[in-house]
C-alpha positions, 0 to 999 in steps of 0.5 A: 525121486521127485522134488517136494517143497513141503511146509514145516507143519508137513515135515512135522506131520511126516515125523509123526507118521515115522514115529507112529510107524516105529511104534507099530501103528501104521495109520494116524487118525486126524480126529486123534490129532484134532482132539489131542489134549496135549496140542494147542488147538491151532497146532492141531489145526495146522497139522490136520490141514498139513495132512490133508495137503500132503502129496499122495505120492508120500502120504496116502489117506485111508478111508475119511480119517486115516493117513499112512506114509508110503515107502516114497515118504519114508525115503523122503524123510530118511533122505531129509533127516537121515545121516548117510546110509543111517535112517533118520530117528523120528522125534518122540513128540508124537508120544505126547500127541497121539496114543501110540502102542506100547510094544514093551510087553511083547519085546520082553516075551 
């Protein structure tokens, strides 16, 4: 895997993407991040800029506003934050930044 020198903001954005993926959302919309009431505006701008400057090998842009993590991005995240063979567990901060689906009802059925 090529070496990527990501900024802290880019790692945070990867964490958001991983949490979204874990919750069943495979895309993040930059407008949702920009207009998140729980994020200070400067943080929303930094995250959005980080998303726009991510290497295309690890994050792809879909249309004008949506981002998706690639398999290489998942591998990179797990390599950095995982423990041995155990995949990394993304933080739950994304639950407060973006609207993620609640799959608890479908899990009970």
